[in-house]
N, C-alpha and C positions, 0 to 999 in steps of 0.2 A: 550938563555936561558928561564925555564919554570918558571912565575914568582909563587910566596909563596904567599899561604893563608892570610899572614900578612899583604904583598904590591895590592892584590886584597884589605882588607878593607881600605886602606887606598884612594881610589877612594871615592869620595866625593858620587857618583851618586847611588854610590853599599852599603851607608850605610844600607838601608833596609832590605839587603839581613842578613840571619840568615850561620853559619856555614857551613853547609850542603849545602845551596846554594853555598858558595864560592866555597868546593872542586867540586861541579859540575861544576863549570867555569874552577877553576885551568887550566887541560888537555887544555882547548882552549886558551888560559892567557900567553904570553910571553913579558919578559921584555929584552930591547936591550937597553943600555949605549954608549952616546952619549958623546964627550967632546967637553970644550968649544969655543965656537964661530961656532959647527959643525952643516951642513945643514941638517934637518929632512926630509923636502920634500922641491919640490919647489915648487910655486902658476901653479898652471895648469897639474901637476904632476896626472897620474893616482891614484888611492888607492885600497889596498885590504876592502875590506867589512869587517871592523871589528870598533870598538873602541878605540880612541887612548886617554891615558889620564896623566899625567906627574904624577909619586910618588917621585921623587924628584930631586933637581932644579929649574931653572927658563927658560923657553922658551919664543923669541919673535913673536909676527906673525906680517910680513911685506908683505903689498901691493903695488907691480909697477904699477906706471899711466903709460899712452901712453907714456907722457915726459920722462919717465926713474925718473922721482923724486921718492923718496921712504918713503914711510908714514908706522910708527911705529902703527898701531892696538890697538893691546893689548899685556900685560904683561902674562903669565901663570905661574900660580906658581904650589906649589906639593898640590896632590888630585884633581886637577881640568884636564876636559876633553876639548881638542880641536880636531880641520878637523871634526868636525859634518858630514858634505857633506859624508863622509864615510860610515855611515852607515845609513843615512837616508837621500838624497839625492844624486846626477848624481853623485857622487865616483870622483869629481873631486878638487885636494885641491887650495880651495879659497884662499889663501895667503900660502907666504914662512915662514917655522916657521925653527927659528936658536936659539940652543943649547946656551941659554947666560952666563951660567956655566956648569960646570961636571951635567950630570942628567941623569935620567933612566925615561924608555918613557915601560908603559906597553900598551898591546892591546889585545882585547878581541874581537874573529869572532866573525860577525854580529850573524849567527843564532843561538850560544847558548846564545849570550847575548836576542836575543826575545823568546827564551823557557825560558829563566829565568823570562823576565819581565811578560810575560806569565803568569807565582806563581806570580810572586809578583810583581803586579802593582803599587807599590809604588816608581819602582826605575825610570818607566817611569814617574809619575810625578816631582820628582828630573831632568831626564833629560829636561822636559818641564818651569821646574825653570830658567833652566841654559838658556836657548833659550829666555826665556821673559826675565832675565838680560842683556842678550846680547843685546836684540833691545831694551829696553829702555836705556843703556850705550850707545848705534849708534844714537838713536833719540838725545839725550841730547847732545852728540857730534854735531852731525851736525845743528839742533836748533843754538847751542852756538856759532859755528863758525859764523853762518849768521846775531843772534843778537847779543850776547852778546859781549863788551873788552875784549882783552887782557888775563889781570887781572882779571878779573871775570870767567875765560874762566880755568885760571891757578888753581883758586883758588880752584874753582870748582873739576875740575881732583882732587886735594888732599884729598879734603873731600871725594870723591867719592873714592877712596883708603883708606879715614883712616875706613870709616864705612864699606867697602866691606872685608877686612883681618883685621881691629882692632889695635888698638893701644896699646901699652906698655910702663908700667910707670915703674921708673926708680928714683933712686937717683939724676939723671942729670935733673929731669923732663918726659914728656909723648913724645915717639917717635912712628912712623908709624912702623907697621912689616916691610911692604917693603917696600925699599927701592926705589926710583925714581930721577934716576940720570938727569942731568940737559939734553942732550939729549934726554932721551926718554920723558920728560916733555914736551916739545918746540915738536917734534914730533908728540906727542898725541893731542896739544892744536892747532895745526896750525901757530905757528909762528917761528923763526928763534933762535937757541941756544944762540947769545947771546942776545937775547930780554928777552930769560927766565932771564939770568943771571942775568939784569938790573931789571927784574920785582922781580925776589925773593930780590934780595936788598933794593926793594921798600919794601918790605914787613920782614924788619928783625927784626921788634918792636914785629911782633906775631908767624916767624917762623924762624928757625934755620937750617942753609945749611952746613951739614958737606960733606967731601971728601966720593964720592962715593955713595950717594946718600939718604946716612941717614937724617930725615928728622925729628926734634923736634916740637913739637907743645906750644908754648909761649901761645898764645893767641886764643882760638878759636873763645869769643864774637867779637874781633876785626878784622878777616874773614869773619867772617858773615859780619858786617856791612859797613867794604869794596867792598864785593863782591852784596850789595844789594844798596849802596849807587849810587846816580842817574851818 
């Protein structure tokens, strides 16, 4: 079905657009609903030339090695774009994308998007900013896998998501706005599920983990001290 103006406005990279620009994009924009665990695209799929963005739900980005080992590369939350090669690359899906929960994916035809960028260059700057952040995260991840202890990688991963998506202060304490289940953290920092559980238990004085990946931060200073200790 066709996307609404309100749904287009939820996409972060389209934030610079005024209502008239969104109206021009609307005829070229579509919305599709995916159920929990449904595959949105497979790694290696040939993709139509269009922008992909999530407007509701959460999706997982996974890559499979030649050995068959699956690695969780990234979690995409509402408002974020994904599958960038569909608009600025070879049109091949770089990874498999799976709906973590019931989700809504918005697409915008590439030609219409480029016309809009020509009139509102700020959109291109927002897209470049997204690419830059992801490259930096990839660099940090690779560096960490090579040079840092597992517990440091785990702490840096939690700190990144707190910085990227924010925290929420409640009567019970400060919580990350996104959920980070054990399996997600383990795959993202290159450790086993069991090791992740063990490491989180060693951090229990600074972090409280609740079922489903809800994380409460008890002491940021203590986390920093552990991460920076020799």
